[in-house]
C-alpha positions as CSV (number, residue, x, y, z in Angstrom):
1,X,-2.5,-30.4,-3.5
2,X,-1.9,-27.0,-5.0
3,X,-4.1,-25.5,-7.7
4,X,-2.4,-24.5,-11.0
5,X,-4.1,-23.2,-14.0
6,X,-4.5,-21.8,-17.4
7,X,-5.0,-18.3,-18.7
8,X,-4.4,-14.7,-17.2
9,X,-7.3,-12.8,-16.0
10,X,-7.2,-9.0,-16.8
11,X,-9.3,-6.2,-15.6
12,X,-11.6,-6.3,-18.7
13,X,-12.4,-10.0,-18.0
14,X,-13.0,-9.2,-14.3
15,X,-15.4,-6.3,-15.3
16,X,-17.1,-8.8,-17.7
17,X,-17.7,-11.1,-14.9
18,X,-19.1,-8.3,-12.7
19,X,-21.6,-7.4,-15.4
20,X,-22.6,-11.0,-15.7
21,X,-23.2,-11.3,-11.9
22,X,-24.7,-7.8,-11.5
23,X,-21.8,-6.4,-9.3
24,X,-20.0,-4.2,-11.8
25,X,-18.9,-0.9,-10.4
26,X,-19.8,2.3,-12.3
27,X,-17.5,2.7,-15.3
28,X,-17.2,4.7,-18.5
29,X,-19.4,3.4,-21.3
30,X,-16.5,2.5,-23.4
31,X,-15.0,0.3,-20.9
32,X,-18.4,-1.4,-20.1
33,X,-18.9,-2.0,-23.9
34,X,-15.5,-3.7,-24.2
35,X,-16.3,-5.8,-21.1
36,X,-19.6,-6.8,-22.5
37,X,-18.0,-7.9,-25.7
38,X,-15.5,-9.9,-23.7
39,X,-18.3,-12.1,-22.5
40,X,-19.0,-13.2,-26.0
41,X,-15.5,-13.5,-27.3
42,X,-14.0,-16.9,-28.4
43,X,-12.3,-19.0,-25.8
44,X,-8.5,-18.4,-25.7
45,X,-6.3,-21.4,-25.8
46,X,-5.3,-22.8,-22.5
47,X,-1.9,-22.8,-21.0
48,X,-0.4,-26.2,-21.1
49,X,1.3,-28.2,-18.2
50,X,4.8,-27.2,-19.6
51,X,4.1,-23.5,-20.0
52,X,6.0,-22.3,-16.9
53,X,9.4,-20.7,-17.1
54,X,12.1,-21.5,-14.5
55,X,13.8,-18.4,-13.0
56,X,17.0,-18.1,-10.9
57,X,15.9,-15.4,-8.5
58,X,12.8,-15.6,-6.4
59,X,10.5,-12.6,-7.3
60,X,9.6,-10.2,-4.4
61,X,6.0,-11.3,-5.2
62,X,4.1,-13.5,-7.7
63,X,1.0,-11.4,-7.3
64,X,0.6,-9.0,-10.2
65,X,0.6,-5.3,-9.5
66,X,-1.4,-4.4,-12.6
67,X,-4.4,-6.5,-11.7
68,X,-7.2,-4.0,-10.7
69,X,-9.8,-6.7,-9.9
70,X,-10.3,-8.6,-6.6
71,X,-9.1,-8.1,-3.1
72,X,-5.5,-6.9,-3.9
73,X,-4.6,-6.5,-0.2
74,X,-5.7,-10.1,0.7
75,X,-3.9,-11.6,-2.3
76,X,-0.6,-10.0,-1.3
77,X,-1.0,-10.8,2.5
78,X,-1.9,-14.5,1.8
79,X,1.0,-15.0,-0.4
80,X,3.4,-13.4,2.1
81,X,2.1,-15.5,4.8
82,X,2.5,-18.7,2.7
83,X,6.0,-17.7,2.0
84,X,6.8,-17.1,5.7
85,X,5.3,-20.4,6.7
86,X,7.0,-22.3,3.8
87,X,10.4,-20.9,5.1
88,X,9.7,-21.9,8.7
89,X,8.2,-25.4,8.0
90,X,11.1,-26.2,5.7
91,X,13.7,-25.1,8.2
92,X,12.2,-27.2,10.9
93,X,12.0,-30.3,8.7
94,X,15.6,-29.8,7.4
95,X,16.9,-29.5,11.0
96,X,15.2,-32.8,12.0
97,X,16.4,-34.6,8.8
98,X,19.8,-33.1,8.4
99,X,19.2,-32.7,4.5
100,X,18.2,-29.5,2.8
101,X,15.3,-29.0,0.5
102,X,16.0,-28.3,-3.2
103,X,14.1,-25.5,-4.7
104,X,12.6,-24.7,-8.1
105,X,11.2,-21.2,-8.8
106,X,9.0,-20.7,-11.9
107,X,6.7,-18.1,-13.3
108,X,4.0,-18.0,-16.1
109,X,3.3,-15.4,-18.7
110,X,0.5,-13.3,-17.5
111,X,1.3,-13.5,-13.9
112,X,1.8,-16.0,-11.1
113,X,4.2,-18.9,-10.6
114,X,5.5,-21.0,-7.8
115,X,8.2,-21.9,-5.4
116,X,8.5,-25.6,-5.1
117,X,10.7,-27.2,-2.5
118,X,11.4,-31.0,-2.2
119,X,13.6,-33.0,0.2
120,X,14.4,-36.5,-1.0
121,X,16.6,-39.4,0.1
122,X,16.8,-37.8,3.4
123,X,18.0,-39.4,6.7
124,X,14.5,-39.3,8.3
125,X,12.2,-38.5,5.2
126,X,12.1,-40.6,2.0
127,X,10.2,-37.5,0.4
128,X,9.1,-34.3,1.7
129,X,7.6,-31.4,-0.4
130,X,6.3,-27.9,0.4
131,X,5.1,-25.9,-2.5
132,X,3.7,-22.4,-3.0
133,X,1.7,-21.3,-6.0
134,X,0.1,-18.2,-7.2
135,X,-2.2,-18.6,-10.2
136,X,-4.1,-16.4,-12.5
137,X,-6.1,-18.2,-15.1
138,X,-9.4,-19.4,-16.6
139,X,-10.7,-22.8,-15.9
140,X,-13.4,-25.1,-17.4
141,X,-16.6,-25.1,-15.3
142,X,-16.0,-28.8,-14.5
143,X,-12.6,-27.9,-13.1
144,X,-14.2,-25.3,-10.8
145,X,-16.8,-27.9,-9.7
146,X,-14.0,-30.4,-8.9
147,X,-12.1,-27.8,-6.8
148,X,-15.1,-26.8,-4.5
149,X,-17.9,-28.4,-2.8
150,X,-20.4,-25.7,-3.8
151,X,-21.6,-24.9,-7.3
152,X,-19.7,-21.8,-8.2
153,X,-20.2,-22.0,-11.9
154,X,-23.7,-20.9,-11.8
155,X,-24.4,-17.9,-14.2
156,X,-22.1,-19.1,-16.9
157,X,-23.0,-20.1,-20.4
158,X,-22.4,-23.7,-21.4
159,X,-18.7,-24.1,-22.3
160,X,-17.8,-20.7,-20.9
161,X,-14.5,-20.6,-19.0
162,X,-14.4,-19.1,-15.4
163,X,-11.7,-16.5,-14.7
164,X,-10.0,-17.0,-11.2
165,X,-7.1,-16.2,-8.9
166,X,-5.7,-18.6,-6.5
167,X,-2.9,-18.8,-4.0
168,X,-2.0,-21.7,-1.7
169,X,0.7,-23.6,0.2
170,X,0.7,-27.3,0.2
171,X,2.8,-30.0,1.7
172,X,3.3,-33.7,2.1
173,X,5.8,-35.5,4.2
174,X,6.6,-39.2,3.9
175,X,9.0,-40.5,6.5
176,X,11.1,-43.6,6.0
177,X,10.3,-45.2,9.4
178,X,6.9,-47.0,9.2
179,X,6.3,-46.0,12.8
180,X,6.5,-42.3,11.9
181,X,3.3,-40.8,10.3
182,X,2.8,-39.1,6.9
183,X,1.4,-35.6,7.0
184,X,-0.4,-33.4,4.5
185,X,-1.7,-29.8,4.7
186,X,-2.9,-27.3,2.2
187,X,-4.2,-23.8,2.8
188,X,-5.5,-21.7,-0.1
189,X,-7.3,-18.5,-1.0
190,X,-9.6,-18.4,-4.1
191,X,-11.3,-15.7,-6.1
192,X,-13.5,-15.9,-9.2
193,X,-14.8,-13.1,-11.2
194,X,-17.7,-11.1,-9.9
195,X,-16.1,-10.7,-6.4
196,X,-16.7,-14.4,-5.2
197,X,-14.0,-15.5,-2.8
198,X,-13.4,-18.2,-0.3
199,X,-10.7,-19.8,1.9
200,X,-10.0,-23.6,2.0
201,X,-7.5,-25.8,3.6
202,X,-6.7,-28.3,6.4
203,X,-4.2,-30.6,8.0
204,X,-4.3,-34.4,8.3
205,X,-2.3,-37.2,9.7
206,X,-1.7,-40.6,8.1
207,X,0.1,-43.1,10.2
208,X,0.7,-46.7,9.3
209,X,0.7,-47.8,12.9
210,X,-1.6,-46.5,15.6
211,X,-0.1,-44.7,18.5
212,X,-3.2,-43.1,20.1
213,X,-1.3,-40.5,22.1
214,X,0.1,-39.2,18.9
215,X,-3.2,-39.0,17.0
216,X,-4.7,-37.2,20.2
217,X,-1.7,-34.7,20.1
218,X,-2.2,-33.9,16.5
219,X,-5.9,-33.4,16.9
220,X,-5.7,-31.5,20.1
221,X,-3.3,-29.0,18.6
222,X,-5.7,-28.2,15.8
223,X,-8.7,-28.2,18.2
224,X,-7.1,-25.4,20.3
225,X,-6.6,-23.4,17.1
226,X,-10.2,-24.0,16.1
227,X,-11.5,-23.2,19.6
228,X,-9.6,-19.9,19.5
229,X,-11.6,-18.8,16.5
230,X,-14.9,-20.6,16.7
231,X,-16.1,-23.2,19.1
232,X,-18.0,-24.9,16.3
233,X,-14.9,-25.3,14.0
234,X,-13.2,-28.4,15.2
235,X,-16.4,-30.6,15.4
236,X,-17.4,-29.3,11.9
237,X,-14.0,-29.5,10.3
238,X,-12.9,-32.9,11.9
239,X,-16.1,-34.5,10.5
240,X,-15.5,-32.9,7.1
241,X,-11.9,-34.4,7.0
242,X,-13.2,-37.8,7.9
243,X,-15.7,-37.7,5.1
244,X,-13.4,-35.9,2.5
245,X,-10.6,-38.4,2.9
246,X,-12.7,-41.4,2.5
247,X,-11.4,-43.8,-0.2
248,X,-14.9,-44.6,-1.4
249,X,-14.0,-47.8,-3.4
250,X,-12.2,-49.3,-0.3
251,X,-14.6,-48.2,2.4
252,X,-11.8,-46.8,4.5
253,X,-10.2,-43.5,5.1
254,X,-6.8,-42.4,3.9
255,X,-5.6,-41.7,7.3
256,X,-6.7,-40.7,10.8
257,X,-7.9,-37.2,9.7
258,X,-7.4,-33.8,11.3
259,X,-9.3,-30.9,10.0
260,X,-10.6,-29.9,6.5
261,X,-12.6,-26.9,5.3
262,X,-13.6,-25.4,1.9
263,X,-15.8,-22.6,0.6
264,X,-15.2,-20.7,3.8
265,X,-16.6,-17.2,3.4
266,X,-19.1,-16.9,6.3
267,X,-17.0,-14.3,8.2
268,X,-15.0,-11.3,6.9
269,X,-11.7,-12.0,5.0
270,X,-9.5,-10.6,7.7
271,X,-11.0,-13.0,10.3
272,X,-10.6,-16.0,8.0
273,X,-7.1,-15.1,7.1
274,X,-6.2,-15.1,10.7
275,X,-7.7,-18.6,11.2
276,X,-5.8,-19.8,8.1
277,X,-2.6,-18.3,9.4
278,X,-3.0,-19.9,12.9
279,X,-3.5,-23.3,11.2
280,X,-0.4,-23.0,9.3
281,X,1.6,-22.0,12.4
282,X,0.3,-25.0,14.3
283,X,1.9,-27.5,11.8
284,X,5.3,-27.6,13.3
285,X,4.2,-28.3,17.0
286,X,1.5,-30.6,15.8
287,X,3.6,-32.9,13.6
288,X,7.4,-32.5,14.0
289,X,7.5,-34.0,17.6
290,X,5.7,-37.1,16.4
291,X,8.4,-37.8,13.6
292,X,11.2,-37.0,16.1
293,X,9.7,-39.5,18.5
294,X,9.5,-42.4,16.1
295,X,12.3,-41.8,13.5
296,X,14.7,-44.2,15.1
297,X,12.2,-46.9,16.1
298,X,13.0,-50.5,15.3
299,X,10.9,-52.1,12.6
300,X,10.6,-55.3,10.5
301,X,10.6,-55.9,6.8
302,X,6.9,-56.9,7.2
303,X,6.1,-53.7,8.9
304,X,7.8,-51.8,6.0
305,X,5.7,-53.8,3.5
306,X,2.6,-52.6,5.5
307,X,3.6,-49.1,5.2
308,X,4.1,-49.5,1.4
309,X,0.6,-50.9,1.2
310,X,-0.8,-47.9,3.1
311,X,1.2,-45.6,0.8
312,X,-0.7,-47.4,-2.0
313,X,-4.0,-46.3,-0.4
314,X,-2.6,-42.8,-0.4
315,X,-1.9,-42.8,-4.1
316,X,-5.4,-44.2,-4.8
317,X,-7.0,-41.4,-3.0
318,X,-4.9,-38.7,-4.5
319,X,-5.3,-39.8,-8.1
320,X,-9.0,-40.6,-7.9
321,X,-10.6,-38.2,-5.3
322,X,-8.2,-35.3,-4.3
323,X,-9.8,-32.1,-5.6
324,X,-6.5,-30.4,-5.9
325,X,-4.9,-33.1,-8.0
326,X,-8.0,-33.3,-10.3
327,X,-8.3,-29.5,-10.6
328,X,-4.6,-29.1,-11.4
329,X,-4.7,-31.8,-14.2
330,X,-7.8,-30.2,-15.6
331,X,-6.3,-26.6,-15.7
332,X,-2.8,-27.4,-17.2
333,X,-0.9,-27.3,-14.0
334,X,2.8,-28.0,-13.5
335,X,2.9,-31.8,-13.3
336,X,5.8,-32.0,-10.9
337,X,4.0,-29.8,-8.4
338,X,0.7,-31.6,-8.8
339,X,2.2,-35.0,-8.2
340,X,4.6,-33.8,-5.5
341,X,2.3,-35.5,-2.9
342,X,2.9,-39.0,-4.1
343,X,5.4,-41.2,-2.3
344,X,8.6,-42.4,-4.1
345,X,7.6,-46.0,-3.3
346,X,4.3,-47.8,-2.8
347,X,2.9,-51.3,-2.9
348,X,-0.2,-53.1,-4.1
349,X,-0.8,-56.8,-3.0
350,X,-3.7,-58.8,-4.4
351,X,-6.5,-59.2,-1.9
352,X,-4.4,-58.2,1.1
353,X,-6.0,-58.4,4.5
354,X,-4.2,-57.9,7.9
355,X,-4.3,-60.7,10.5
356,X,-7.0,-60.4,13.1
357,X,-5.6,-59.0,16.4
358,X,-2.5,-57.6,14.7
359,X,-1.4,-54.0,14.9
360,X,-2.2,-53.6,11.3
361,X,-5.7,-54.9,11.9
362,X,-6.0,-52.4,14.8
363,X,-5.4,-49.3,12.8
364,X,-7.6,-50.7,9.9
365,X,-10.5,-50.6,12.4
366,X,-9.7,-46.9,12.8
367,X,-9.6,-46.4,9.1
368,X,-13.0,-48.0,8.7
369,X,-14.6,-46.5,11.8
370,X,-13.5,-42.9,12.3
371,X,-13.0,-42.1,16.0
372,X,-13.1,-39.1,18.3
373,X,-9.6,-38.2,19.4
374,X,-10.2,-35.2,21.8
C-alpha cells in the first residue's frame, strides 16, 4: 500500500538532519545554529488521518517547489512517471471492464497529497484501485522500521521523529470471477534527512485457482524486465516476494508471487528509476490478458466461496504484515487510501481445509511450497 504521513519537512529540518549525520553542506553560521537548535526542539504534533483537504482540480505537481533539500529532480520525475502510469493502467482496466474509475484529489498543508482512483461494482472487477501519493512528513522511528527492511533509524535520539519524503503508486485489482486472479503492485521512492534515499516496489499475482500458464506468463514478463537491467534481479526479487508475502501464522503465501524489492540504492538513482519505470510499464501486458482470458469463465457457488476464503487470507496479510498498511496507520495516513487494497467481500470458515485432490488443494500446495515459474 501507499505510504501517507504526518508533518512537513522544511529546509531547516533537512539541514538539521545533515548535521546529525555529518553530511551538511557549508552554510552561514546563523543557518547552522538554527538547524542545530531544530535538533533539540520539541516534537510537533502529528497530522491526523483526516487532515487532508479535497480539491476539485488536479495540481500540476504535488511536489513542493520551495523544498531545497533532497534530490528535487528525482522527486519530480518519479511523481510524473507515477501519474503517467496511473493514467495508462486505469485506461486499460476501464476498457476491459466498461466502467470508469472515480477519482478523489486531495492535498495536505505543508505539501504533498494524492490522486486516488477506484472502480467499484464493475462488470469485471468487484473493486479496483490505483492511487498516487506524495508525502512530506516526520514519522516515529518505529514507523520507519516498519516501512523498510534495513534499520534506517540509526543516529536518532530515543523518541526523535524522522523527517522524510515519499512518492508512490499503488494498485490492487479484485475481479469478480474466481478464475481471474487478483493483482497488486506498488512502486515507491523514499528520502529521509541526511541524504538517505532508496527505491522499493514489486508486482504480485494472487489467483484463487491455478492456471500454470497464467502464472508463468506473469513471472516471465517480469523476468524479462529484470534481465534487461540486471541478470541477478529476478532470482533475488522473486525469492524476496515469496518470503515477504508469507502469512506466517498460516504457513502459506498470500498468492503466487512475482517480484518484490526494497531499500534499493546499490546503483545510481537514474538507473534504478529506469528499472522502476519499466516494471510499471510491464503491468498491463503481464496482467490484463489474464483477466480478459478468464472474466467470462463458468464457476460454481462453491468456487465463489473459495475465492472469498482466499480473500480472507488477503485481508489477514494486509492488516497484520503489510509494511505499507502498518506504516500508513502509524503515520496518520488517509484511511480510505490505506485500506483501498482490501476486497469488498471476504469469508472466514472455521477450520476450513480443501478436499485432497481438488483444484483448491492443488493451489494450496503452491501457496505452502513456492515454486519456480520460469
